[in-house]
Residue frames as a rotation matrix with the C-alpha (Angstrom) as fourth column:
MET 1
0.936 0.095 -0.340 154.66
0.213 -0.920 0.329 52.30
-0.282 -0.380 -0.881 41.67
ARG 2
0.635 -0.728 0.259 157.63
0.338 -0.039 -0.940 53.85
0.695 0.685 0.221 40.02
ALA 3
0.165 -0.701 -0.694 160.86
0.963 -0.038 0.267 54.34
-0.213 -0.712 0.669 41.92
LEU 4
0.953 0.304 0.000 161.78
0.303 -0.951 -0.057 57.88
-0.018 0.054 -0.998 42.62
ALA 5
0.083 -0.938 0.336 165.09
0.531 -0.243 -0.812 59.67
0.843 0.246 0.478 41.67
LEU 6
0.333 -0.133 -0.934 166.63
0.906 -0.231 0.355 61.02
-0.263 -0.964 0.043 44.91
LEU 7
-0.207 -0.457 0.865 166.87
0.667 -0.713 -0.217 64.63
0.716 0.532 0.452 43.72
GLY 8
-0.942 -0.334 -0.026 166.93
0.236 -0.606 -0.759 67.73
0.238 -0.722 0.650 45.82
GLY 9
-0.297 0.885 -0.358 163.75
0.794 0.020 -0.608 68.75
-0.531 -0.465 -0.709 47.82
ALA 10
-0.195 0.299 -0.934 163.74
-0.134 -0.952 -0.277 72.14
-0.972 0.071 0.226 46.15
SER 11
-0.924 -0.319 0.210 163.61
0.162 0.172 0.972 70.70
-0.346 0.932 -0.107 42.49
LEU 12
-0.237 0.931 0.276 159.84
0.971 0.220 0.093 70.66
0.026 0.290 -0.957 42.44
VAL 13
0.517 0.404 -0.755 159.57
0.452 -0.877 -0.160 74.40
-0.727 -0.259 -0.636 43.43
PHE 14
-0.393 -0.666 -0.634 162.29
-0.179 -0.621 0.763 75.36
-0.902 0.414 0.125 41.02
LEU 15
-0.864 0.078 0.498 160.71
0.485 0.398 0.779 73.65
-0.137 0.914 -0.381 38.11
LEU 16
0.168 0.977 -0.130 157.33
0.958 -0.193 -0.213 75.26
-0.233 -0.089 -0.968 39.01
ALA 17
0.278 0.006 -0.961 158.77
0.209 -0.976 0.054 78.61
-0.938 -0.216 -0.273 38.98
ALA 18
-0.780 -0.585 -0.221 159.96
-0.106 -0.224 0.969 78.14
-0.616 0.780 0.113 35.50
VAL 19
-0.887 0.415 0.204 156.69
0.348 0.306 0.886 77.03
0.305 0.857 -0.416 33.96
ALA 20
-0.295 0.920 -0.258 153.84
0.951 0.308 0.013 78.07
0.092 -0.242 -0.966 36.18
CYS 21
-0.760 0.159 0.630 151.63
-0.135 -0.987 0.086 81.09
0.636 -0.020 0.772 36.29
ASP 22
-0.810 0.440 -0.387 149.73
0.577 0.477 -0.663 80.86
-0.107 -0.761 -0.640 39.61
ASP 23
-0.735 0.677 0.047 146.60
-0.635 -0.711 0.301 82.32
0.237 0.191 0.953 38.13
ALA 24
-0.812 0.548 0.200 143.69
0.351 0.734 -0.582 80.56
-0.466 -0.402 -0.788 39.94
LYS 25
-0.717 0.691 0.096 140.43
-0.320 -0.448 0.835 80.58
0.620 0.567 0.542 38.18
LYS 26
-0.802 0.545 0.246 137.33
-0.221 0.111 -0.969 80.76
-0.555 -0.831 0.031 40.42
PRO 27
-0.476 0.706 0.525 134.16
0.851 0.521 0.070 78.99
-0.224 0.480 -0.848 39.37
PRO 28
-0.804 0.281 0.524 131.91
0.118 -0.788 0.604 81.31
0.583 0.547 0.600 37.56
PHE 29
-0.792 0.596 0.135 128.94
-0.324 -0.223 -0.919 82.80
-0.518 -0.771 0.370 39.60
LEU 30
-0.523 0.653 0.547 125.51
0.816 0.570 0.100 81.53
-0.246 0.498 -0.831 38.74
PRO 31
-0.787 0.213 0.578 123.48
0.209 -0.790 0.576 83.89
0.580 0.574 0.578 36.77
GLU 32
-0.816 0.564 0.128 120.68
-0.375 -0.346 -0.860 85.81
-0.441 -0.749 0.494 38.59
ALA 33
-0.494 0.721 0.486 117.31
0.622 0.684 -0.381 84.32
-0.607 0.114 -0.787 38.41
SER 34
-0.841 0.292 0.455 115.15
0.256 -0.527 0.810 85.66
0.476 0.798 0.369 35.42
PRO 35
-0.714 0.644 0.275 112.04
-0.688 -0.574 -0.443 87.56
-0.127 -0.506 0.853 36.22
SER 36
-0.660 0.558 0.504 108.93
0.301 0.810 -0.503 85.46
-0.689 -0.180 -0.702 36.79
ALA 37
-0.693 0.505 0.514 106.17
0.633 0.087 0.769 85.29
0.344 0.859 -0.380 34.35
THR 38
-0.775 0.383 0.502 103.42
-0.425 -0.905 0.034 87.97
0.467 -0.187 0.864 34.60
ALA 39
-0.862 0.498 0.092 100.83
0.185 0.479 -0.858 87.05
-0.472 -0.723 -0.505 37.14
GLU 40
-0.542 0.753 0.374 97.25
0.648 0.090 0.756 86.46
0.536 0.652 -0.537 35.89
ALA 41
-0.793 0.231 0.564 94.90
-0.323 -0.944 -0.068 89.25
0.516 -0.236 0.823 36.62
THR 42
0.079 0.778 -0.623 92.77
0.444 0.532 0.721 87.47
0.892 -0.334 -0.304 39.27
PRO 43
0.588 0.184 0.787 91.84
-0.528 -0.650 0.546 88.82
0.613 -0.737 -0.286 42.59
THR 44
-0.419 -0.767 -0.486 94.36
0.082 0.501 -0.862 88.30
0.904 -0.401 -0.147 45.36
VAL 45
0.732 0.647 -0.214 93.27
0.203 0.093 0.975 87.23
0.651 -0.757 -0.063 48.75
VAL 46
-0.038 -0.775 0.631 95.14
-0.538 -0.516 -0.666 89.06
0.842 -0.365 -0.397 51.39
PRO 47
0.015 0.108 -0.994 95.94
0.567 0.818 0.098 86.71
0.824 -0.565 -0.049 54.27
THR 48
0.848 0.378 0.370 95.15
-0.125 -0.537 0.835 87.74
0.514 -0.754 -0.408 57.87
PRO 49
-0.076 -0.974 0.214 98.31
-0.597 -0.127 -0.792 88.57
0.799 -0.188 -0.572 59.83
THR 50
0.862 0.217 -0.458 99.17
0.207 0.675 0.708 86.00
0.463 -0.705 0.537 62.47
SER 51
0.691 -0.590 0.418 101.82
-0.710 -0.446 0.544 85.95
-0.134 -0.673 -0.727 65.21
ALA 52
0.885 -0.409 0.220 103.79
0.420 0.907 -0.004 83.10
-0.198 0.096 0.975 63.65
VAL 53
0.457 -0.819 -0.348 107.47
-0.592 -0.572 0.568 83.58
-0.664 -0.053 -0.746 63.61
THR 54
0.953 -0.142 -0.269 109.38
-0.166 0.500 -0.850 82.72
0.255 0.855 0.453 60.50
VAL 55
0.611 -0.752 0.247 112.53
0.002 0.313 0.950 80.65
-0.792 -0.580 0.193 61.18
PRO 56
0.483 -0.504 -0.716 115.39
-0.853 -0.457 -0.254 81.62
-0.199 0.733 -0.650 58.84
ALA 57
0.929 -0.154 -0.338 117.10
-0.006 0.904 -0.428 78.73
0.371 0.399 0.838 57.02
SER 58
0.686 -0.727 -0.030 120.28
0.019 -0.023 1.000 77.66
-0.727 -0.686 -0.002 58.67
SER 59
0.771 -0.519 -0.369 123.52
-0.573 -0.313 -0.758 78.59
0.278 0.796 -0.538 56.94
PRO 60
0.634 -0.572 -0.521 126.66
0.423 0.820 -0.386 76.35
0.648 0.025 0.761 56.59
THR 61
0.809 -0.387 -0.442 129.13
0.339 -0.306 0.890 76.68
-0.480 -0.870 -0.117 59.41
PRO 62
0.850 -0.496 -0.177 131.89
-0.514 -0.711 -0.480 79.12
0.112 0.499 -0.859 58.32
GLU 63
0.728 -0.639 -0.247 135.25
0.603 0.769 -0.211 77.51
0.325 0.005 0.946 57.62
VAL 64
0.946 -0.299 -0.121 138.16
-0.161 -0.762 0.627 78.85
-0.280 -0.574 -0.770 59.63
HIS 65
0.688 -0.724 -0.042 141.73
-0.118 -0.055 -0.992 79.60
0.716 0.688 -0.123 58.31
ASP 66
0.061 -0.781 0.622 144.02
-0.997 -0.080 -0.003 77.80
0.052 -0.620 -0.783 60.84
LEU 67
-0.753 -0.419 -0.508 145.04
-0.500 0.866 0.028 74.28
0.428 0.275 -0.861 61.62
GLU 68
-0.806 0.535 0.252 142.20
-0.077 0.327 -0.942 73.77
-0.587 -0.779 -0.222 63.91
GLY 69
0.144 0.798 -0.585 139.82
-0.658 -0.365 -0.659 74.81
-0.739 0.480 0.473 61.10
PHE 70
-0.320 -0.355 -0.879 141.66
-0.869 0.479 0.123 72.65
0.377 0.803 -0.461 58.59
LYS 71
-0.983 -0.152 0.105 141.13
-0.180 0.908 -0.378 69.71
-0.038 -0.391 -0.920 60.93
GLN 72
-0.335 0.940 0.060 137.44
-0.276 -0.037 -0.961 70.46
-0.901 -0.339 0.271 61.01
PHE 73
0.343 0.416 -0.842 137.32
-0.889 -0.147 -0.435 70.47
-0.305 0.897 0.319 57.23
ALA 74
-0.642 -0.707 -0.296 139.52
-0.752 0.656 0.066 67.26
0.148 0.265 -0.953 57.04
ALA 75
-0.536 0.523 0.663 136.62
-0.253 0.649 -0.717 65.30
-0.805 -0.552 -0.216 58.44
LYS 76
0.559 0.682 -0.471 135.18
-0.617 -0.037 -0.786 65.63
-0.554 0.730 0.400 54.92
ILE 77
-0.097 -0.686 -0.722 138.20
-0.944 0.293 -0.152 63.84
0.316 0.666 -0.675 53.56
VAL 78
-0.797 -0.094 0.597 137.61
-0.409 0.810 -0.419 61.06
-0.445 -0.578 -0.684 55.92
GLU 79
0.182 0.972 0.147 134.06
-0.284 0.196 -0.939 60.76
-0.941 0.129 0.312 54.56
ALA 80
0.444 -0.035 -0.896 135.52
-0.894 -0.085 -0.440 60.76
-0.061 0.996 -0.069 51.03
VAL 81
-0.633 -0.729 -0.259 137.78
-0.739 0.669 -0.078 57.80
0.230 0.143 -0.963 51.83
ALA 82
-0.601 0.470 0.646 134.91
-0.175 0.712 -0.680 55.92
-0.780 -0.522 -0.346 53.37
SER 83
0.446 0.895 -0.019 132.71
-0.150 0.054 -0.987 56.44
-0.882 0.443 0.158 50.30
ARG 84
-0.270 -0.661 0.700 135.58
0.653 0.409 0.637 56.03
-0.708 0.629 0.321 47.86
SER 85
0.647 0.566 0.511 134.51
0.761 -0.436 -0.480 59.25
-0.049 0.700 -0.713 46.19
GLY 86
-0.497 -0.867 -0.036 136.79
0.850 -0.495 0.178 61.91
-0.172 0.058 0.983 44.75
GLN 87
0.319 0.773 0.548 134.04
0.828 -0.509 0.236 64.38
0.461 0.379 -0.802 44.22
LEU 88
0.807 0.151 -0.571 135.15
0.509 -0.669 0.543 66.62
-0.300 -0.728 -0.616 47.04
PHE 89
-0.151 -0.974 -0.167 138.52
0.508 -0.221 0.833 67.23
-0.848 0.041 0.528 45.47
ALA 90
-0.520 0.011 0.854 137.02
0.824 -0.256 0.505 68.25
0.224 0.967 0.124 42.14
GLU 91
0.593 0.799 0.104 134.54
0.697 -0.573 0.431 70.60
0.404 -0.182 -0.897 43.93
ARG 92
0.861 -0.255 -0.440 137.19
0.213 -0.604 0.768 72.17
-0.462 -0.755 -0.466 46.00
ALA 93
0.089 -0.911 0.402 139.95
0.939 0.211 0.271 72.42
-0.332 0.354 0.874 43.35
ARG 94
0.596 -0.133 -0.792 141.66
-0.114 -0.990 0.080 75.64
-0.795 0.043 -0.605 42.61
GLU 95
0.705 -0.337 0.624 142.92
0.698 0.484 -0.527 75.36
-0.125 0.807 0.577 39.05
SER 96
0.188 -0.697 -0.692 146.18
-0.088 -0.714 0.695 76.97
-0.978 -0.070 -0.196 37.94
SER 97
0.914 0.311 0.259 147.26
0.252 0.061 -0.966 77.92
-0.316 0.948 -0.023 34.47
THR 98
-0.041 -0.971 -0.237 150.41
0.099 -0.240 0.966 78.26
-0.994 0.016 0.106 32.35
LYS 99
0.920 0.189 -0.343 151.35
-0.314 -0.169 -0.934 79.34
-0.234 0.967 -0.096 28.82
CYS 100
0.577 -0.692 0.434 154.08
0.547 0.722 0.423 77.38
-0.607 -0.007 0.795 27.23
ALA 101
0.308 -0.560 -0.769 157.16
-0.548 -0.765 0.338 78.94
-0.778 0.318 -0.542 25.71
GLY 102
0.920 0.103 -0.377 157.86
-0.382 0.445 -0.810 75.96
0.085 0.889 0.449 23.51
THR 103
0.105 -0.993 -0.053 161.31
-0.691 -0.034 -0.722 75.42
0.716 0.113 -0.689 25.01
GLU 104
0.263 0.079 0.962 160.50
-0.952 0.183 0.245 73.47
-0.157 -0.980 0.123 28.10
GLU 105
-0.397 -0.420 -0.816 162.06
-0.516 0.837 -0.179 70.03
0.759 0.350 -0.549 28.50
LEU 106
-0.831 0.224 -0.509 160.33
0.517 0.647 -0.560 69.11
0.204 -0.729 -0.654 31.73
GLY 107
-0.669 0.685 -0.289 156.86
-0.086 -0.457 -0.885 69.67
-0.739 -0.567 0.364 33.22
PRO 108
0.037 0.948 0.317 153.53
0.331 0.287 -0.899 69.98
-0.943 0.138 -0.303 31.65
CYS 109
0.584 0.036 -0.811 154.86
-0.550 -0.718 -0.428 72.03
-0.597 0.696 -0.399 28.67
ALA 110
-0.329 -0.900 0.286 157.44
-0.318 0.391 0.864 69.57
-0.889 0.194 -0.415 27.66
GLY 111
-0.765 -0.047 0.642 157.06
0.473 0.636 0.610 68.89
-0.437 0.770 -0.464 23.91
LYS 112
0.235 0.957 0.172 154.32
0.877 -0.133 -0.461 71.22
-0.418 0.259 -0.871 23.40
PRO 113
-0.070 -0.305 0.950 154.38
0.866 -0.491 -0.094 74.26
0.495 0.816 0.299 20.97
ALA 114
-0.899 -0.233 -0.371 154.77
0.415 -0.726 -0.548 77.82
-0.142 -0.647 0.749 22.11
GLY 115
-0.722 0.679 0.136 151.51
-0.611 -0.717 0.337 79.46
0.326 0.160 0.932 23.09
THR 116
-0.182 0.691 -0.699 149.82
0.256 0.720 0.645 76.40
0.949 -0.062 -0.308 24.35
GLU 117
-0.337 0.315 0.888 147.72
-0.807 -0.583 -0.099 77.22
0.486 -0.749 0.450 27.32
LEU 118
-0.384 0.209 -0.899 147.28
0.329 0.941 0.079 74.52
0.863 -0.265 -0.430 29.96
GLU 119
-0.199 0.519 0.831 145.01
-0.850 -0.513 0.116 74.44
0.487 -0.684 0.543 33.01
GLY 120
0.248 0.380 -0.891 144.58
0.081 0.908 0.410 72.20
0.965 -0.173 0.194 35.96
VAL 121
0.899 -0.102 0.427 145.72
-0.438 -0.275 0.856 71.27
0.031 -0.956 -0.292 39.37
TRP 122
0.055 -0.994 -0.093 149.43
-0.883 -0.005 -0.468 70.82
0.465 0.108 -0.879 40.08
TRP 123
0.963 0.196 0.187 150.67
-0.256 0.883 0.394 67.25
-0.088 -0.427 0.900 40.65
GLY 124
0.295 -0.945 -0.141 154.12
-0.780 -0.152 -0.608 65.93
0.553 0.289 -0.782 41.46
LEU 125
0.688 -0.244 -0.684 156.27
0.318 0.948 -0.019 63.15
0.652 -0.205 0.730 42.49
TRP 126
0.961 -0.271 0.057 158.16
-0.191 -0.502 0.843 63.96
-0.200 -0.821 -0.534 45.77
ARG 127
0.225 -0.974 -0.021 161.86
-0.338 -0.099 0.936 64.74
-0.914 -0.203 -0.352 45.23
THR 128
-0.230 -0.285 0.930 161.66
0.815 0.465 0.344 64.21
-0.531 0.838 0.125 41.50
ASP 129
-0.851 0.027 -0.524 161.25
-0.255 -0.894 0.369 66.67
-0.459 0.448 0.768 38.49
ALA 130
-0.750 0.639 0.174 158.05
0.613 0.571 0.546 64.88
0.250 0.516 -0.819 37.66
VAL 131
-0.647 0.561 -0.517 155.36
0.092 -0.615 -0.783 67.69
-0.757 -0.554 0.347 37.45
GLU 132
-0.749 0.472 0.465 152.04
0.596 0.173 0.784 67.96
0.290 0.864 -0.411 35.69
LEU 133
-0.732 0.682 0.000 148.80
-0.639 -0.686 -0.348 69.81
-0.237 -0.255 0.938 35.52
HIS 134
-0.922 0.372 0.105 146.08
0.378 0.925 0.044 67.33
-0.081 0.081 -0.993 36.08
THR 135
-0.514 0.805 0.297 142.38
-0.218 -0.457 0.862 67.80
0.830 0.379 0.410 35.12
LEU 136
-0.303 0.503 0.809 139.70
-0.953 -0.146 -0.266 67.92
-0.016 -0.852 0.524 37.85
GLU 137
0.714 0.638 -0.288 138.49
-0.651 0.756 0.061 64.53
0.257 0.144 0.956 36.56
THR 138
0.201 -0.765 -0.612 141.94
0.015 0.627 -0.779 62.98
0.980 0.147 0.137 36.81
ILE 139
-0.600 -0.327 0.730 142.37
-0.626 -0.375 -0.683 64.34
0.498 -0.867 0.020 40.44
ALA 140
0.045 0.719 0.693 139.18
-0.982 0.159 -0.101 62.79
-0.183 -0.676 0.714 41.47
SER 141
0.836 0.263 -0.482 139.57
-0.396 0.897 -0.197 59.38
0.381 0.355 0.854 39.69
ASP 142
-0.143 -0.946 -0.292 143.18
-0.159 0.313 -0.937 59.09
0.977 -0.087 -0.195 41.00
PHE 143
-0.549 0.100 0.830 141.89
-0.829 -0.193 -0.525 59.51
0.108 -0.976 0.189 44.58
GLU 144
0.423 0.847 0.322 139.25
-0.878 0.471 -0.087 56.89
-0.225 -0.246 0.943 44.07
SER 145
0.606 -0.384 -0.697 141.75
-0.150 0.805 -0.574 54.42
0.781 0.452 0.430 42.52
PHE 146
-0.459 -0.790 0.406 144.08
-0.528 -0.125 -0.840 55.10
0.715 -0.600 -0.360 45.42
VAL 147
-0.233 0.491 0.840 141.43
-0.955 0.047 -0.292 54.24
-0.183 -0.870 0.458 47.93
ALA 148
0.661 0.743 -0.108 140.14
-0.747 0.637 -0.189 51.22
-0.071 0.205 0.976 46.01
ASP 149
0.557 -0.549 -0.622 143.37
-0.147 0.673 -0.725 49.64
0.817 0.496 0.294 45.27
ALA 150
-0.168 -0.569 0.805 144.74
-0.917 -0.211 -0.340 49.82
0.363 -0.795 -0.486 48.82
GLU 151
-0.160 0.050 -0.986 145.32
0.037 0.998 0.045 46.26
0.986 -0.030 -0.161 50.38
ALA 152
0.344 0.548 0.763 143.11
-0.735 -0.348 0.582 46.29
0.584 -0.761 0.283 53.36
GLY 153
0.934 0.060 -0.351 144.50
0.078 0.928 0.365 42.82
0.347 -0.369 0.862 54.50
GLU 154
0.137 -0.987 -0.081 148.09
0.657 0.152 -0.738 43.96
0.741 0.048 0.670 54.75
GLY 155
0.988 0.154 -0.027 149.98
0.120 -0.636 0.762 46.01
0.100 -0.756 -0.647 57.34
ASP 156
0.069 -0.996 0.061 153.31
0.568 -0.011 -0.823 47.44
0.820 0.092 0.564 58.44
GLY 157
-0.557 -0.462 -0.690 154.82
0.826 -0.227 -0.515 49.62
0.081 -0.857 0.508 61.05
PHE 158
-0.961 0.261 0.092 152.59
-0.241 -0.952 0.192 52.50
0.138 0.162 0.977 59.92
GLY 159
-0.365 0.892 0.268 149.32
-0.601 -0.005 -0.800 50.59
-0.712 -0.452 0.538 60.35
ALA 160
0.105 0.534 0.839 146.89
0.295 0.789 -0.539 48.68
-0.950 0.304 -0.075 58.14
GLY 161
-0.711 -0.538 0.452 147.10
0.535 0.004 0.845 48.55
-0.457 0.843 0.285 54.40
ASN 162
0.123 0.867 0.482 143.77
0.992 -0.101 -0.071 50.15
-0.013 0.487 -0.873 53.76
ALA 163
-0.415 -0.311 0.855 143.69
0.412 -0.902 -0.128 53.91
0.811 0.299 0.502 52.64
VAL 164
0.387 0.499 -0.775 143.36
0.921 -0.246 0.302 56.31
-0.040 -0.831 -0.555 55.57
LEU 165
0.670 -0.151 0.727 143.75
-0.054 -0.986 -0.155 59.86
0.740 0.065 -0.669 56.40
TYR 166
0.289 -0.612 -0.737 147.02
0.788 0.589 -0.180 59.57
0.544 -0.528 0.652 58.37
ALA 167
-0.234 -0.492 -0.839 148.08
0.853 -0.518 0.066 63.13
-0.467 -0.700 0.541 59.30
LEU 168
0.802 0.439 0.406 147.72
0.585 -0.717 -0.379 66.78
0.124 0.541 -0.832 58.76
ALA 169
-0.089 -0.941 -0.328 150.55
0.917 -0.206 0.342 69.20
-0.390 -0.270 0.881 58.27
HIS 170
0.923 0.251 -0.292 151.34
0.158 -0.938 -0.308 72.90
-0.351 0.238 -0.906 57.68
ASP 171
-0.149 -0.982 0.116 154.16
0.894 -0.083 0.441 74.74
-0.424 0.169 0.890 55.77
ARG 172
0.906 0.319 -0.280 155.05
0.174 -0.881 -0.440 78.10
-0.387 0.350 -0.853 54.48
PRO 173
-0.205 0.633 -0.746 155.68
-0.964 -0.261 0.043 78.22
-0.168 0.728 0.664 51.57
GLY 174
0.636 0.397 0.662 154.24
-0.337 0.914 -0.224 75.02
-0.694 -0.081 0.715 50.24
VAL 175
-0.031 -0.749 0.662 156.02
0.400 0.597 0.695 72.51
-0.916 0.287 0.281 48.09
PHE 176
0.090 0.201 0.975 154.54
0.995 -0.064 -0.079 74.22
0.046 0.978 -0.206 44.90
GLY 177
-0.795 -0.567 0.215 155.45
0.568 -0.821 -0.060 77.62
0.210 0.074 0.975 46.17
GLU 178
-0.035 0.946 0.322 151.95
0.409 -0.280 0.869 78.50
0.912 0.162 -0.377 47.18
GLY 179
-0.046 -0.023 0.999 152.07
-0.660 -0.750 -0.048 80.86
0.750 -0.661 0.020 50.21
GLU 180
-0.467 -0.072 0.882 150.76
-0.855 0.292 -0.429 79.09
-0.227 -0.954 -0.198 53.18
ALA 181
-0.305 0.267 -0.914 150.02
-0.609 0.683 0.403 75.31
0.732 0.679 -0.046 52.74
PHE 182
-0.109 0.347 0.932 147.96
-0.906 0.350 -0.237 72.93
-0.409 -0.870 0.276 54.56
TYR 183
-0.587 -0.282 -0.759 148.31
-0.673 0.692 0.263 69.10
0.451 0.665 -0.595 53.84
ALA 184
0.488 0.568 0.663 146.02
-0.755 0.656 -0.006 66.20
-0.438 -0.498 0.749 54.39
ILE 185
-0.499 -0.784 -0.369 148.20
-0.862 0.491 0.123 63.03
0.085 0.380 -0.921 54.00
VAL 186
0.717 0.682 0.143 146.51
-0.672 0.731 -0.118 59.87
-0.185 -0.011 0.983 52.90
THR 187
-0.416 -0.909 -0.002 148.35
-0.901 0.412 0.138 56.62
-0.125 0.059 -0.990 52.89
GLY 188
0.695 0.683 0.224 147.85
-0.641 0.730 -0.236 52.92
-0.324 0.021 0.946 51.99
ILE 189
-0.387 -0.815 0.430 149.75
-0.321 0.557 0.766 49.69
-0.864 0.159 -0.477 50.90
PHE 190
0.594 0.538 -0.597 149.59
-0.710 0.003 -0.704 48.77
-0.377 0.843 0.384 47.30
GLU 191
0.527 -0.380 0.760 150.78
0.456 0.881 0.125 46.00
-0.717 0.281 0.638 44.98
GLY 192
0.516 -0.392 -0.761 153.85
-0.586 -0.810 0.019 47.16
-0.624 0.437 -0.648 43.13
ASP 193
0.552 -0.459 -0.696 156.40
-0.655 0.278 -0.703 46.02
0.516 0.844 -0.147 40.57
GLU 194
-0.520 -0.849 -0.094 158.53
-0.442 0.361 -0.821 44.56
0.731 -0.386 -0.563 43.55
GLY 195
-0.550 0.353 -0.757 155.65
0.713 0.670 -0.206 43.34
0.435 -0.653 -0.620 45.74
LEU 196
0.599 0.783 -0.167 153.63
0.737 -0.459 0.496 45.20
0.312 -0.421 -0.852 48.31
GLU 197
-0.667 -0.722 0.184 154.74
0.645 -0.683 -0.344 48.85
0.374 -0.111 0.921 49.02
ARG 198
0.171 0.694 -0.700 153.31
0.832 -0.483 -0.275 51.71
-0.528 -0.535 -0.659 50.94
GLY 199
-0.499 -0.224 0.837 152.51
0.719 -0.647 0.255 54.97
0.484 0.729 0.484 49.33
ILE 200
-0.318 0.445 -0.837 151.15
0.571 -0.615 -0.544 58.40
-0.757 -0.651 -0.058 50.18
ALA 201
-0.163 0.256 0.953 149.27
0.737 -0.610 0.290 61.20
0.656 0.750 -0.090 48.49
ALA 202
-0.544 -0.044 -0.838 149.58
0.620 -0.694 -0.366 64.75
-0.566 -0.718 0.405 50.29
TYR 203
0.188 0.684 0.705 146.60
0.852 -0.470 0.229 66.89
0.488 0.558 -0.672 49.23
GLN 204
-0.712 -0.506 -0.487 147.74
0.656 -0.727 -0.203 70.53
-0.252 -0.464 0.849 49.61
PHE 205
0.330 0.937 0.116 145.00
0.927 -0.345 0.150 73.05
0.181 0.057 -0.982 50.47
SER 206
-0.930 -0.351 -0.111 145.12
0.365 -0.841 -0.400 76.85
0.047 -0.413 0.910 50.86
PHE 207
-0.188 0.849 -0.493 142.42
0.800 -0.158 -0.578 79.10
-0.569 -0.504 -0.650 52.10
ASP 208
-0.460 0.022 0.888 140.69
0.719 -0.578 0.387 81.63
0.521 0.816 0.250 49.65
GLY 209
-0.930 0.113 0.351 139.24
-0.264 -0.869 -0.419 83.72
0.257 -0.482 0.838 52.46
GLU 210
-0.003 0.979 0.205 135.99
-0.980 -0.043 0.194 81.79
0.198 -0.201 0.959 52.56
ARG 211
0.897 0.319 0.305 136.84
-0.371 0.919 0.130 78.00
-0.239 -0.230 0.943 52.22
TRP 212
-0.117 -0.923 0.368 139.56
-0.292 0.386 0.875 75.51
-0.949 -0.005 -0.314 51.73
ARG 213
0.794 0.201 -0.573 140.64
-0.594 0.056 -0.803 74.99
-0.129 0.978 0.164 48.04
LEU 214
0.616 -0.543 0.570 142.77
0.399 0.840 0.368 72.10
-0.679 0.001 0.734 46.71
TYR 215
0.618 -0.477 -0.625 145.92
-0.637 -0.770 -0.042 73.62
-0.461 0.424 -0.779 45.11
SER 216
-0.032 -0.641 -0.767 148.05
-0.909 0.338 -0.244 70.53
0.416 0.689 -0.593 44.44
VAL 217
0.945 0.210 0.250 148.71
-0.296 0.873 0.387 66.83
-0.137 -0.440 0.887 45.05
ILE 218
-0.027 -0.980 -0.196 152.13
-0.966 0.076 -0.245 65.39
0.255 0.183 -0.949 45.93
GLU 219
0.940 0.330 -0.093 152.73
-0.301 0.924 0.236 61.59
0.163 -0.194 0.967 45.82
ALA 220
-0.091 -0.992 0.083 155.60
-0.989 0.079 -0.129 59.54
0.121 -0.094 -0.988 47.12
GLY 221
0.674 0.168 -0.719 156.48
-0.207 0.978 0.035 55.92
0.709 0.125 0.694 46.91
PRO 222
0.163 -0.657 -0.736 159.89
0.728 0.584 -0.361 54.74
0.666 -0.477 0.573 48.54
LEU 223
-0.792 -0.510 0.335 160.15
0.208 -0.742 -0.637 58.22
0.574 -0.435 0.694 50.24
TYR 224
0.076 0.973 0.217 156.79
0.139 -0.225 0.964 58.03
0.987 -0.043 -0.153 51.95
GLU 225
0.182 -0.037 -0.983 158.19
0.952 0.257 0.166 57.84
0.247 -0.966 0.082 55.49
GLU 226
-0.894 -0.449 0.001 159.15
0.430 -0.856 -0.286 61.56
0.129 -0.255 0.958 55.28
TRP 227
-0.431 0.787 0.441 155.42
-0.389 -0.603 0.696 62.45
0.814 0.128 0.567 55.02
LEU 228
0.505 0.740 -0.445 154.40
0.051 0.489 0.871 59.91
0.862 -0.462 0.209 57.75
SER 229
-0.165 -0.640 -0.750 157.22
0.834 0.316 -0.453 60.39
0.527 -0.700 0.482 60.33
GLY 230
0.904 0.364 -0.223 156.41
0.424 -0.707 0.566 63.96
0.048 -0.607 -0.793 61.50
GLU 231
0.421 -0.837 -0.349 160.22
0.418 -0.162 0.894 64.65
-0.805 -0.522 0.282 61.13
CYS 232
0.004 -0.398 0.917 160.68
0.999 0.033 0.009 66.04
-0.034 0.917 0.398 57.57
GLY 233
-0.125 -0.074 -0.989 161.73
0.360 -0.933 0.024 69.72
-0.925 -0.353 0.143 57.61
ASP 234
-0.941 -0.288 -0.177 161.56
-0.062 -0.369 0.928 69.84
-0.332 0.884 0.329 53.88
CYS 235
-0.590 0.807 0.016 157.93
0.665 0.475 0.576 68.68
0.457 0.350 -0.817 53.89
TYR 236
0.487 0.840 0.239 156.26
0.380 -0.451 0.808 70.79
0.786 -0.302 -0.539 56.69
ASP 237
-0.570 -0.568 0.594 156.83
-0.293 -0.535 -0.793 72.86
0.768 -0.626 0.138 59.79
GLN 238
-0.307 0.536 0.787 153.85
-0.855 0.209 -0.475 71.45
-0.419 -0.818 0.394 61.87
TRP 239
-0.541 0.240 -0.806 152.68
-0.370 0.793 0.484 67.84
0.755 0.560 -0.340 61.59
GLU 240
-0.406 0.447 0.798 149.89
-0.846 0.147 -0.513 66.16
-0.346 -0.883 0.318 63.56
ARG 241
-0.971 0.189 -0.143 148.76
0.094 0.861 0.499 62.60
0.218 0.471 -0.855 63.23
TRP 242
-0.393 0.907 0.150 145.03
-0.509 -0.350 0.786 62.28
0.766 0.233 0.599 62.55
GLU 243
-0.236 0.317 0.919 142.94
-0.972 -0.097 -0.216 61.63
0.021 -0.943 0.331 65.68
ASP 244
0.697 0.664 0.272 141.62
-0.659 0.742 -0.125 58.15
-0.284 -0.092 0.954 64.55
VAL 245
0.460 -0.638 -0.618 144.92
-0.298 0.544 -0.784 56.70
0.836 0.545 0.060 63.33
PRO 246
0.970 -0.139 -0.199 146.43
0.242 0.520 0.819 54.28
-0.010 -0.843 0.538 66.15
């Protein structure tokens, strides 16, 4: 895991303001079902009315826009960790897009010609100027690698080395400048260039009026403690340890 430069906490937001157009693209709606084929001209038997009651199909439980509602949603992230599947993050992704000016020296547009259009989920290294737009496939596969590569047999002051959902947090605005942000902070211990080291991935979600959507991912290596301590004013204004973490 690369060592991180100790730049100001606002550098990520500043860079994003220079290159990002926060245009989220919603998944297309499914087309309406086409009309069925013409029925054959055969006599129709009219059924005799009965007193049977039709039971409507159950609908999904509505998701709620507050920290308690986010906690209920986060149970799905616990399931994703257990199954080592990143599909949830791809399904819930809210993609952002940007059009390159051709003069950028940092960020996803660095080295790309003017007019290049990029799309994906924002990703960044905490307190550095490393910012990218990752595809949905990359976001999902990175999560799966994070969970699979964690050293379950190790441990430190923050717990065991296996990947776990460690805490939930809230901030306004988020690290990437997106209105109200809710974070699911996943951590584990990994084999690095200088031996074992803990890392975190903070998955930033926003609420679109109906459900929780993934807006960005923030990773941290040596500065992981800021996200696990509950005492980082640059990271969040509310922090709560996940209920199953000792």
